[in-house]
C-alpha positions as a Markdown table, in Angstrom:
| # | Residue | x | y | z |
|---|---|---|---|---|
| 1 | Met | 0.0 | 0.0 | 0.0 |
| 2 | Leu | 2.8 | 2.4 | 0.9 |
| 3 | Gln | 4.6 | 1.6 | -2.4 |
| 4 | Leu | 1.4 | 2.3 | -4.3 |
| 5 | Ile | 1.0 | 5.7 | -2.5 |
| 6 | Ser | 4.7 | 6.5 | -3.3 |
| 7 | Ile | 4.2 | 5.6 | -6.9 |
| 8 | Leu | 1.1 | 7.8 | -7.2 |
| 9 | Ala | 2.9 | 10.6 | -5.5 |
| 10 | Phe | 5.8 | 10.3 | -7.9 |
| 11 | Leu | 3.4 | 10.2 | -10.9 |
| 12 | Arg | 1.7 | 13.3 | -9.6 |
| 13 | Arg | 5.0 | 15.2 | -9.3 |
| 14 | Val | 6.0 | 14.1 | -12.8 |
| 15 | Gly | 2.6 | 15.2 | -14.1 |
| 16 | Ser | 2.8 | 18.6 | -12.5 |
| 17 | Thr | 6.2 | 19.1 | -14.0 |
| 18 | Ala | 5.5 | 17.6 | -17.5 |
| 19 | Leu | 2.1 | 19.1 | -18.2 |
| 20 | Pro | 3.2 | 22.7 | -18.2 |
| 21 | Ser | 6.1 | 21.8 | -20.6 |
| 22 | Val | 3.7 | 19.9 | -22.9 |
| 23 | His | 1.3 | 22.8 | -22.8 |
| 24 | Ala | 4.1 | 25.3 | -23.7 |
| 25 | Ala | 5.3 | 23.0 | -26.5 |
| 26 | Leu | 1.7 | 22.8 | -27.9 |
| 27 | Leu | 1.3 | 26.6 | -27.8 |
| 28 | Arg | 4.7 | 27.0 | -29.5 |
| 29 | Phe | 3.7 | 24.5 | -32.2 |
| 30 | Ala | 0.4 | 26.3 | -32.7 |
| 31 | Gly | 2.3 | 29.5 | -33.4 |
| 32 | Tyr | 4.4 | 27.9 | -36.0 |
| 33 | Leu | 1.7 | 25.7 | -37.6 |
| 34 | Val | 0.8 | 28.2 | -40.4 |
| 35 | Pro | 4.5 | 28.8 | -41.4 |
| 36 | Ile | 5.2 | 25.1 | -41.4 |
| 37 | Ala | 2.2 | 24.3 | -43.6 |
| 38 | Gln | 3.0 | 27.3 | -45.9 |
| 39 | Thr | 6.7 | 26.1 | -46.3 |
| 40 | Ala | 5.7 | 22.5 | -47.0 |
| 41 | Val | 3.1 | 23.5 | -49.7 |
| 42 | Thr | 5.5 | 26.0 | -51.3 |
| 43 | Ala | 8.3 | 23.4 | -51.5 |
| 44 | Gly | 6.0 | 20.9 | -53.2 |
| 45 | Ala | 4.7 | 23.5 | -55.5 |
| 46 | Ala | 8.3 | 24.5 | -56.5 |
| 47 | Trp | 9.1 | 20.9 | -57.4 |
| 48 | Trp | 5.9 | 20.6 | -59.4 |
| 49 | Val | 6.5 | 23.8 | -61.4 |
| 50 | Ser | 10.1 | 22.9 | -62.1 |
| 51 | Val | 9.1 | 19.4 | -63.3 |
| 52 | Glu | 5.9 | 20.1 | -65.1 |
| 53 | Val | 6.4 | 23.6 | -66.4 |
| 54 | Ala | 10.2 | 24.0 | -66.8 |
| 55 | Gly | 10.7 | 20.3 | -67.8 |
| 56 | His | 13.5 | 19.6 | -65.3 |
| 57 | Glu | 13.9 | 16.0 | -64.3 |
| 58 | Gln | 15.6 | 16.5 | -60.9 |
| 59 | Pro | 14.9 | 20.0 | -59.6 |
| 60 | Leu | 16.7 | 19.5 | -56.3 |
| 61 | Leu | 17.3 | 23.2 | -55.7 |
| 62 | Ala | 13.7 | 24.4 | -56.3 |
| 63 | Pro | 12.2 | 23.0 | -53.0 |
| 64 | Leu | 15.5 | 23.8 | -51.2 |
| 65 | Ala | 15.2 | 27.5 | -52.2 |
| 66 | Ala | 11.5 | 27.6 | -51.1 |
| 67 | Val | 12.3 | 26.1 | -47.7 |
| 68 | Val | 15.2 | 28.4 | -47.0 |
| 69 | Cys | 13.3 | 31.5 | -48.1 |
| 70 | Leu | 10.3 | 30.5 | -46.1 |
| 71 | Ser | 12.1 | 29.1 | -43.1 |
| 72 | Val | 10.2 | 29.2 | -39.8 |
| 73 | Ala | 12.6 | 31.7 | -38.4 |
| 74 | Arg | 11.0 | 35.0 | -39.1 |
| 75 | Gly | 12.8 | 38.0 | -40.6 |
| 76 | Ala | 13.6 | 39.8 | -43.8 |
| 77 | Arg | 12.6 | 37.0 | -46.1 |
| 78 | Ser | 12.5 | 39.0 | -49.4 |
| 79 | Arg | 16.2 | 39.9 | -48.8 |
| 80 | Arg | 16.9 | 36.3 | -47.9 |
| 81 | Ala | 15.4 | 35.1 | -51.2 |
| 82 | Gly | 17.7 | 37.4 | -53.1 |
| 83 | Glu | 20.7 | 36.3 | -51.1 |
| 84 | Leu | 19.8 | 32.6 | -51.6 |
| 85 | Ile | 19.4 | 33.0 | -55.4 |
| 86 | Ala | 22.8 | 34.7 | -55.5 |
| 87 | Gly | 24.4 | 32.0 | -53.4 |
| 88 | Val | 22.9 | 29.2 | -55.5 |
| 89 | Thr | 24.1 | 31.0 | -58.7 |
| 90 | Ile | 27.7 | 31.3 | -57.4 |
| 91 | Gly | 27.8 | 27.8 | -56.0 |
| 92 | Thr | 26.4 | 26.1 | -59.1 |
| 93 | Ile | 28.6 | 27.9 | -61.6 |
| 94 | Val | 31.8 | 27.3 | -59.6 |
| 95 | Ser | 30.9 | 23.6 | -59.0 |
| 96 | Asp | 30.0 | 23.1 | -62.7 |
| 97 | Val | 33.2 | 24.5 | -63.9 |
| 98 | Val | 35.3 | 22.5 | -61.5 |
| 99 | Val | 33.4 | 19.2 | -62.0 |
| 100 | Arg | 33.4 | 19.6 | -65.8 |
| 101 | Tyr | 37.2 | 20.1 | -66.1 |
| 102 | Ile | 38.6 | 18.3 | -63.0 |
| 103 | Gly | 35.9 | 15.7 | -62.0 |
| 104 | Asn | 34.3 | 15.1 | -58.7 |
| 105 | Gly | 35.7 | 13.6 | -55.6 |
| 106 | Pro | 36.8 | 14.5 | -52.0 |
| 107 | Trp | 39.4 | 17.1 | -52.9 |
| 108 | Gln | 37.3 | 18.6 | -55.7 |
| 109 | Ile | 34.4 | 19.1 | -53.2 |
| 110 | Cys | 36.9 | 20.9 | -50.8 |
| 111 | Leu | 38.0 | 23.1 | -53.7 |
| 112 | Val | 34.5 | 24.0 | -55.0 |
| 113 | Val | 33.2 | 24.8 | -51.5 |
| 114 | Ala | 36.2 | 27.0 | -50.7 |
| 115 | Val | 36.1 | 28.8 | -54.0 |
| 116 | Ala | 32.3 | 29.3 | -53.9 |
| 117 | Met | 32.3 | 30.7 | -50.4 |
| 118 | Ser | 35.3 | 32.9 | -51.1 |
| 119 | Phe | 33.5 | 34.4 | -54.1 |
| 120 | Ala | 30.4 | 34.9 | -51.9 |
| 121 | Val | 32.4 | 36.7 | -49.2 |
| 122 | Leu | 34.0 | 39.0 | -51.8 |
| 123 | Leu | 30.6 | 39.7 | -53.4 |
| 124 | Asp | 28.6 | 40.6 | -50.3 |
| 125 | Gly | 29.6 | 38.7 | -47.1 |
| 126 | Gly | 26.0 | 38.0 | -46.1 |
| 127 | Ser | 25.6 | 34.8 | -44.1 |
| 128 | Val | 22.9 | 33.4 | -46.4 |
| 129 | Ile | 24.9 | 34.0 | -49.6 |
| 130 | Val | 28.1 | 32.5 | -48.1 |
| 131 | Leu | 26.2 | 29.5 | -46.6 |
| 132 | Gln | 24.1 | 28.8 | -49.7 |
| 133 | Ala | 27.1 | 29.2 | -52.1 |
| 134 | Gly | 29.0 | 26.6 | -50.1 |
| 135 | Ser | 26.1 | 24.2 | -49.7 |
| 136 | Ser | 25.0 | 24.5 | -53.4 |
| 137 | Ala | 28.6 | 23.9 | -54.6 |
| 138 | Ala | 28.9 | 20.8 | -52.3 |
| 139 | Leu | 25.5 | 19.5 | -53.4 |
| 140 | Val | 26.1 | 19.9 | -57.1 |
| 141 | Ala | 29.6 | 18.4 | -56.9 |
| 142 | Ala | 28.5 | 15.4 | -54.8 |
| 143 | Met | 25.4 | 14.6 | -56.9 |
| 144 | Ala | 26.8 | 15.6 | -60.3 |
| 145 | Ser | 25.3 | 12.5 | -62.0 |
| 146 | Ala | 21.8 | 13.2 | -60.6 |
| 147 | Thr | 21.6 | 16.9 | -61.4 |
| 148 | Ala | 20.5 | 18.8 | -64.5 |
| 149 | Ala | 22.6 | 18.5 | -67.6 |
| 150 | His | 22.6 | 22.3 | -68.2 |
| 151 | Pro | 24.1 | 24.4 | -65.4 |
| 152 | Phe | 21.5 | 27.2 | -65.8 |
| 153 | Asp | 18.7 | 24.7 | -65.0 |
| 154 | Arg | 19.7 | 24.8 | -61.4 |
| 155 | Val | 19.7 | 28.6 | -61.4 |
| 156 | Val | 16.2 | 28.4 | -62.9 |
| 157 | Asp | 15.2 | 26.0 | -60.1 |
| 158 | Ala | 16.4 | 28.4 | -57.5 |
| 159 | Leu | 14.5 | 31.2 | -59.1 |
| 160 | Ile | 11.3 | 29.2 | -59.2 |
| 161 | Gly | 11.7 | 28.3 | -55.5 |
| 162 | Gly | 12.5 | 31.9 | -54.5 |
| 163 | Ala | 9.7 | 33.3 | -56.6 |
| 164 | Leu | 7.1 | 30.9 | -55.2 |
| 165 | Ser | 8.2 | 31.7 | -51.7 |
| 166 | Leu | 7.6 | 35.4 | -52.3 |
| 167 | Val | 4.2 | 34.6 | -53.7 |
| 168 | Ala | 3.4 | 32.5 | -50.6 |
| 169 | Leu | 4.7 | 35.3 | -48.4 |
| 170 | Ser | 2.4 | 37.9 | -50.1 |
| 171 | Val | -0.7 | 35.8 | -49.3 |
| 172 | Leu | 0.3 | 34.9 | -45.7 |
| 173 | Pro | -2.9 | 34.5 | -43.8 |
| 174 | Thr | -1.6 | 35.6 | -40.4 |
| 175 | Asp | -1.9 | 39.3 | -39.4 |
| 176 | Pro | 1.5 | 40.9 | -39.0 |
| 177 | Val | 0.0 | 43.7 | -36.9 |
| 178 | Arg | -1.5 | 41.3 | -34.4 |
| 179 | Arg | 1.8 | 39.4 | -33.8 |
| 180 | Thr | 3.8 | 42.6 | -33.3 |
| 181 | Arg | 1.2 | 44.0 | -30.9 |
| 182 | Arg | 1.3 | 40.9 | -28.9 |
| 183 | Cys | 5.1 | 41.0 | -28.6 |
| 184 | Ala | 5.0 | 44.7 | -27.6 |
| 185 | Ala | 2.3 | 44.0 | -25.0 |
| 186 | Ala | 4.4 | 41.1 | -23.6 |
| 187 | Val | 7.2 | 43.5 | -22.9 |
| 188 | Leu | 4.9 | 45.8 | -21.0 |
| 189 | Asp | 3.5 | 42.9 | -19.1 |
| 190 | Ser | 7.0 | 41.9 | -17.9 |
| 191 | Val | 7.7 | 45.5 | -17.0 |
| 192 | Ala | 4.5 | 45.7 | -15.0 |
| 193 | Ala | 5.3 | 42.4 | -13.2 |
| 194 | Ala | 8.8 | 43.6 | -12.3 |
| 195 | Leu | 7.6 | 47.0 | -11.0 |
| 196 | Arg | 4.8 | 45.4 | -9.0 |
| 197 | Gln | 7.3 | 43.0 | -7.4 |
| 198 | Thr | 9.7 | 45.9 | -6.7 |
| 199 | Ser | 7.0 | 47.9 | -4.9 |
| 200 | Lys | 6.3 | 44.9 | -2.6 |
| 201 | Gly | 10.0 | 44.4 | -2.0 |
| 202 | Leu | 10.7 | 48.0 | -1.1 |
| 203 | Ala | 7.6 | 48.3 | 1.1 |
| 204 | Ala | 8.7 | 45.2 | 3.1 |
| 205 | Gly | 12.4 | 45.7 | 2.8 |
| 206 | Asp | 12.5 | 42.2 | 1.3 |
| 207 | Val | 15.8 | 41.5 | -0.5 |
| 208 | Ser | 14.5 | 38.2 | -1.9 |
| 209 | Ala | 11.5 | 39.8 | -3.4 |
| 210 | Leu | 13.7 | 42.4 | -5.1 |
| 211 | Glu | 16.0 | 39.7 | -6.4 |
| 212 | Asp | 12.9 | 38.1 | -8.0 |
| 213 | Ala | 11.9 | 41.4 | -9.4 |
| 214 | Leu | 15.4 | 41.9 | -11.0 |
| 215 | Ala | 15.1 | 38.4 | -12.6 |
| 216 | Leu | 11.8 | 39.5 | -14.1 |
| 217 | Ala | 13.2 | 42.7 | -15.4 |
| 218 | Arg | 16.2 | 41.0 | -17.0 |
| 219 | Ser | 13.9 | 38.5 | -18.7 |
| 220 | Thr | 12.4 | 41.2 | -20.9 |
| 221 | Gln | 15.4 | 41.2 | -23.3 |
| 222 | Ser | 14.3 | 38.1 | -25.1 |
| 223 | Thr | 10.8 | 39.5 | -25.5 |
| 224 | Ile | 12.2 | 42.8 | -26.8 |
| 225 | Asp | 14.3 | 40.9 | -29.4 |
| 226 | Ser | 11.1 | 39.0 | -30.5 |
| 227 | Met | 9.3 | 42.3 | -30.8 |
| 228 | Arg | 12.1 | 43.7 | -33.1 |
| 229 | Val | 12.0 | 40.6 | -35.3 |
| 230 | Glu | 8.2 | 40.7 | -35.6 |
| 231 | Leu | 8.4 | 44.4 | -36.5 |
| 232 | Arg | 10.9 | 43.7 | -39.3 |
| 233 | Ser | 8.8 | 40.7 | -40.5 |
| 234 | Gly | 5.5 | 42.6 | -40.2 |
| 235 | Ser | 6.9 | 45.6 | -42.1 |
| 236 | Glu | 8.0 | 43.4 | -44.9 |
| 237 | Val | 4.7 | 41.5 | -45.1 |
| 238 | Ala | 2.7 | 44.8 | -45.1 |
| 239 | Arg | 4.9 | 46.2 | -47.8 |
| 240 | Ile | 4.7 | 43.3 | -50.3 |
| 241 | Ser | 1.3 | 41.7 | -49.5 |
| 242 | Pro | -1.8 | 43.4 | -50.9 |
| 243 | Ile | -3.9 | 41.7 | -48.3 |
| 244 | His | -2.1 | 43.6 | -45.5 |
| 245 | Trp | -1.4 | 47.0 | -47.2 |
| 246 | Arg | -4.0 | 48.5 | -44.8 |
| 247 | Gly | -1.8 | 47.5 | -41.9 |
| 248 | Arg | 1.2 | 49.6 | -43.0 |
| 249 | Arg | 0.1 | 52.6 | -41.0 |
| 250 | Arg | -0.3 | 50.6 | -37.8 |
| 251 | Ile | 3.0 | 48.8 | -38.3 |
| 252 | Gly | 4.6 | 52.2 | -38.7 |
| 253 | Arg | 3.0 | 53.3 | -35.5 |
| 254 | Leu | 4.2 | 50.2 | -33.7 |
| 255 | Ala | 7.7 | 50.8 | -35.1 |
| 256 | Ser | 7.7 | 54.3 | -33.7 |
| 257 | Ile | 7.0 | 53.1 | -30.2 |
| 258 | Ala | 9.4 | 50.2 | -30.2 |
| 259 | Asp | 12.3 | 52.4 | -28.9 |
| 260 | Pro | 10.3 | 53.9 | -26.0 |
| 261 | Ile | 9.1 | 50.5 | -24.9 |
| 262 | Asp | 12.7 | 49.2 | -25.1 |
| 263 | Asn | 13.8 | 52.2 | -23.0 |
| 264 | Ala | 11.1 | 51.6 | -20.4 |
| 265 | Ala | 12.3 | 48.0 | -20.0 |
| 266 | Arg | 15.9 | 49.1 | -19.7 |
| 267 | Asn | 15.0 | 51.8 | -17.2 |
| 268 | Thr | 13.0 | 49.3 | -15.2 |
| 269 | Arg | 16.1 | 47.1 | -14.9 |
| 270 | Val | 18.1 | 50.0 | -13.5 |
| 271 | Leu | 15.3 | 50.9 | -11.1 |
| 272 | Val | 15.0 | 47.4 | -9.7 |
| 273 | Arg | 18.8 | 47.0 | -9.4 |
| 274 | Arg | 19.1 | 50.3 | -7.5 |
| 275 | Ala | 16.1 | 49.4 | -5.3 |
| 276 | Leu | 17.9 | 46.1 | -4.4 |
| 277 | Ile | 21.1 | 48.0 | -3.6 |
| 278 | Ala | 19.2 | 50.6 | -1.5 |
| 279 | Thr | 17.7 | 47.8 | 0.5 |
| 280 | Tyr | 21.0 | 46.0 | 0.9 |
| 281 | Asp | 22.6 | 49.3 | 2.1 |
| 282 | Gly | 19.8 | 50.1 | 4.5 |
| 283 | Glu | 18.9 | 53.4 | 2.7 |
| 284 | Arg | 15.7 | 55.2 | 3.6 |
| 285 | Val | 13.2 | 55.0 | 0.8 |
| 286 | Asp | 10.1 | 57.1 | 1.0 |
| 287 | Pro | 7.1 | 54.8 | 1.4 |
| 288 | Gln | 5.2 | 57.0 | -1.1 |
| 289 | Leu | 7.8 | 56.1 | -3.7 |
| 290 | Ala | 7.0 | 52.4 | -3.2 |
| 291 | Asp | 3.4 | 53.2 | -3.7 |
| 292 | Ala | 4.2 | 55.2 | -6.8 |
| 293 | Ile | 6.1 | 52.3 | -8.3 |
| 294 | Ser | 3.0 | 50.1 | -7.7 |
| 295 | Asp | 0.9 | 52.8 | -9.5 |
| 296 | Leu | 3.4 | 52.8 | -12.3 |
| 297 | Ala | 3.0 | 49.0 | -12.7 |
| 298 | His | -0.8 | 49.6 | -13.0 |
| 299 | Leu | -0.1 | 52.2 | -15.8 |
| 300 | Ala | 2.1 | 49.6 | -17.6 |
| 301 | Asp | -0.8 | 47.2 | -17.5 |
| 302 | Arg | -3.1 | 49.9 | -18.9 |
| 303 | Met | -0.6 | 50.6 | -21.7 |
| 304 | Arg | -0.5 | 46.9 | -22.5 |
| 305 | Leu | -4.3 | 47.0 | -23.0 |
| 306 | Met | -3.9 | 50.1 | -25.1 |
| 307 | Ile | -1.5 | 48.3 | -27.5 |
| 308 | Leu | -3.7 | 45.3 | -27.7 |
| 309 | Ala | -6.9 | 47.3 | -28.3 |
| 310 | Thr | -8.1 | 47.8 | -31.9 |
| 311 | Pro | -8.4 | 51.5 | -33.1 |
| 312 | Ala | -12.1 | 51.7 | -32.2 |
| 313 | Lys | -11.6 | 50.2 | -28.7 |
| 314 | Lys | -10.4 | 51.7 | -25.4 |
| 315 | Pro | -8.1 | 52.5 | -23.6 |
| 316 | Asn | -6.5 | 54.7 | -26.3 |
| 317 | Glu | -3.5 | 57.1 | -26.3 |
| 318 | Ile | -5.6 | 60.1 | -25.1 |
| 319 | Gln | -6.9 | 58.2 | -22.0 |
| 320 | Ile | -3.5 | 56.8 | -21.1 |
| 321 | Ser | -1.7 | 60.1 | -21.5 |
| 322 | Asp | -4.3 | 61.8 | -19.2 |
| 323 | Glu | -3.7 | 59.1 | -16.6 |
| 324 | Leu | 0.1 | 59.5 | -17.0 |
| 325 | Glu | -0.2 | 63.3 | -16.5 |
| 326 | Arg | -2.2 | 62.9 | -13.3 |
| 327 | Phe | 0.4 | 60.3 | -12.1 |
| 328 | Ala | 3.3 | 62.5 | -13.0 |
| 329 | Arg | 2.0 | 65.6 | -11.2 |
| 330 | Ser | 1.4 | 63.5 | -8.0 |
| 331 | Leu | 4.8 | 61.9 | -7.8 |
| 332 | Pro | 6.6 | 62.3 | -4.4 |
| 333 | Gln | 9.7 | 64.4 | -4.2 |
| 334 | Gln | 12.5 | 62.0 | -3.0 |
| 335 | Glu | 15.2 | 63.8 | -1.0 |
| 336 | Ile | 18.5 | 63.2 | -2.6 |
| 337 | Ser | 20.2 | 63.3 | 0.8 |
| 338 | Ala | 18.3 | 60.1 | 1.7 |
| 339 | Gly | 20.9 | 58.1 | -0.3 |
| 340 | Phe | 22.3 | 57.7 | -3.8 |
| 341 | Ser | 20.4 | 54.5 | -4.7 |
| 342 | Ala | 17.1 | 55.8 | -3.4 |
| 343 | Ala | 17.6 | 59.0 | -5.5 |
| 344 | Val | 18.3 | 56.9 | -8.5 |
| 345 | Val | 15.1 | 54.9 | -8.0 |
| 346 | Ser | 13.2 | 58.1 | -7.9 |
| 347 | Ala | 14.9 | 59.4 | -11.0 |
| 348 | Gln | 14.2 | 56.1 | -12.8 |
| 349 | Val | 10.5 | 56.4 | -12.1 |
| 350 | Arg | 10.6 | 59.8 | -13.8 |
| 351 | Ser | 12.4 | 58.3 | -16.8 |
| 352 | Ile | 9.9 | 55.4 | -17.2 |
| 353 | Val | 7.0 | 57.9 | -17.0 |
| 354 | Ile | 8.7 | 59.9 | -19.9 |
| 355 | Asp | 9.1 | 56.6 | -21.8 |
| 356 | Phe | 5.4 | 55.9 | -21.4 |
| 357 | Phe | 4.5 | 59.3 | -22.6 |
| 358 | Glu | 6.5 | 58.7 | -25.7 |
| 359 | Val | 4.7 | 55.4 | -26.3 |
| 360 | Cys | 1.5 | 57.5 | -26.3 |
| 361 | Gly | 3.0 | 59.8 | -28.9 |
| 362 | Ile | 3.8 | 62.7 | -26.7 |
| 363 | Pro | 7.3 | 64.2 | -27.2 |
| 364 | Arg | 9.8 | 64.2 | -24.4 |
| 365 | Ala | 10.1 | 68.0 | -24.4 |
| 366 | Val | 6.3 | 68.3 | -23.8 |
| 367 | Cys | 6.0 | 65.8 | -21.0 |
| 368 | Arg | 9.1 | 66.7 | -18.9 |
| 369 | Pro | 7.6 | 69.9 | -17.4 |
| 370 | Met | 4.8 | 67.8 | -16.0 |
| 371 | Leu | 7.2 | 66.0 | -13.7 |
| 372 | Pro | 8.1 | 67.5 | -10.3 |
| 373 | Arg | 11.7 | 68.2 | -9.6 |
| 374 | Pro | 13.5 | 66.3 | -6.8 |
| 375 | Ala | 13.1 | 68.1 | -3.5 |
| 376 | His | 16.7 | 69.1 | -3.3 |
| 377 | Tyr | 16.6 | 70.9 | -6.6 |
| 378 | Ala | 13.1 | 72.3 | -6.0 |
| 379 | Gly | 14.4 | 74.0 | -2.8 |
| 380 | Ala | 17.3 | 75.5 | -4.8 |
| 381 | Val | 15.0 | 76.9 | -7.4 |
């Protein structure tokens, strides 16, 4: 009986650990399901067009070009298509010349890969060009008997794969604006969580809580990087896809607030780090400042909802900017004599408020007069 209970307890622990991982994996797969299906269909279509339309017997490079151009890693795929076609052209020409006059074998493969990659580096140096030049040269040299008789057939295959990938990209069913908004909102969600945890840690003088807050603040960088990638990808899709031309203005708006959101995340890291140091050193932090940080976390949540809201929904920039102005004018004046780290925390609150104003489209020069000066400077004035 005891063994059965221990086995059940073990299975329960394994289930509690494994289920979140499985759930996260399924969510990740759901996010990539459309790109995977799109890449698979485009690769098959590239093979079919090369065989049935172009009349090539073994169009090995057509599906390869489609897969590389529509790889699941998001980014500037139209540029990648051009780089890939250039790399394939260099690799196939070099390999054909070497194989035709020297033959194929181990040292010939070494030669064609080295020469093709060297030409690619001299031409551009882009990673896709260099990689594709080397891989195409190796593929053509290693499978010389199975490839096309005419060297330009392989270039045509690459062109077919690249062209079909651009066609597939132009009819991509996912909304680039939605993906970018979600990434930007995720950054603000992490900022809000870090600020909320910092407020609790400062109020209680809890070093452990502030260390957790610092870990939360540092975790924002990967989300920021994802936001930047989605912005580049979304801008490309909105530029070349007629379906998403209407989203170009909104993508441009999201691009304009990417830097302020990034700055807010960075300033949050500094704030949390100095709050931790102030607690370590026993500096006196105004309790009102801890409350202000909690209110700032609430504003970050409101801004997250603003970014996720459609143009007709609320909250919008006007509402959030009004809330920010009321918050800015009510900020406590931290005495600089209270300690260096405490003063830095107060200054960082001001910096984050300015970043939030810029997210709402209000220039820095307009919003700075709304913020009270630190008490030390206010007395001097």
